[in-house]
C-alpha positions as CSV (number, residue, x, y, z in Angstrom):
1,X,-0.1,0.1,-0.2
2,X,1.3,3.0,-1.2
3,X,-0.6,5.7,0.7
4,X,-2.7,7.0,4.4
5,X,-5.4,7.3,4.6
6,X,-6.3,10.0,7.4
7,X,-10.1,9.6,9.2
8,X,-11.0,13.6,9.6
9,X,-13.3,12.2,12.9
10,X,-10.1,11.0,14.8
11,X,-8.7,14.8,14.6
12,X,-10.0,15.7,18.2
13,X,-7.4,12.5,19.2
14,X,-4.5,13.8,17.2
15,X,-5.2,17.5,18.5
16,X,-4.0,16.5,22.0
17,X,-0.7,15.9,20.8
18,X,2.0,18.8,19.7
19,X,3.0,19.8,16.4
20,X,5.8,17.8,17.0
21,X,4.8,14.1,18.3
22,X,1.8,14.8,15.8
23,X,5.0,14.9,12.9
24,X,7.3,11.5,14.4
25,X,4.6,9.8,14.4
26,X,3.0,10.7,10.9
27,X,6.7,9.9,9.5
28,X,7.3,6.6,11.5
29,X,3.8,5.5,9.9
30,X,5.0,6.5,6.5
31,X,8.6,4.6,7.5
32,X,6.6,1.5,8.2
33,X,4.1,1.2,5.4
34,X,7.6,2.1,3.1
35,X,9.7,-0.7,4.9
36,X,8.3,-2.0,7.4
37,X,10.7,-0.3,9.8
38,X,9.3,-0.3,13.6
39,X,9.3,2.8,15.2
40,X,10.3,2.9,19.1
41,X,8.3,6.4,19.6
42,X,9.2,8.2,23.2
43,X,5.8,10.0,24.2
44,X,2.0,10.6,23.2
45,X,2.6,10.2,20.1
46,X,3.6,6.2,20.7
47,X,-0.4,6.0,20.3
48,X,-1.3,8.0,17.8
49,X,1.6,5.4,15.9
50,X,-0.6,1.4,17.7
51,X,-4.1,3.1,16.0
52,X,-2.4,4.2,12.6
53,X,-0.4,0.8,12.2
54,X,-4.2,-1.1,12.7
55,X,-5.9,1.7,10.6
56,X,-3.9,1.2,7.1
57,X,-3.7,-2.8,7.9
58,X,-7.9,-3.0,8.5
59,X,-7.7,-0.4,4.9
60,X,-4.8,-2.6,3.2
61,X,-7.0,-5.6,3.8
62,X,-9.6,-4.0,3.1
63,X,-8.1,-3.2,-0.5
64,X,-7.2,-6.1,-1.5
65,X,-10.2,-7.6,-0.9
66,X,-12.3,-5.2,-3.4
67,X,-9.0,-5.8,-5.6
68,X,-9.7,-9.6,-5.6
69,X,-14.1,-9.4,-6.6
70,X,-12.8,-6.4,-9.3
71,X,-9.9,-9.0,-10.9
72,X,-13.0,-12.0,-10.5
73,X,-15.2,-10.1,-12.0
74,X,-12.8,-9.1,-15.3
75,X,-11.9,-12.6,-15.6
76,X,-16.2,-12.9,-16.5
77,X,-15.9,-10.7,-19.3
78,X,-17.3,-7.5,-20.5
79,X,-20.9,-6.7,-21.5
80,X,-22.0,-9.9,-24.3
């Protein structure tokens, strides 16, 4: 997966972090998505990191399921 989806309804939780903590968490999640590097974050941002990692795994599984369904439908051919 080459993107990170941030949901607006979680903004209230994100606002509890300083800009620095928020930036470290986002950078760490992006690094994890790129190459699987696990982060060891020092402060509150570790909670956001864990939540976003789990979210990206759910999003990835959902995306893969959708793509599998589209591949299956595509193998059936188009309209007659």
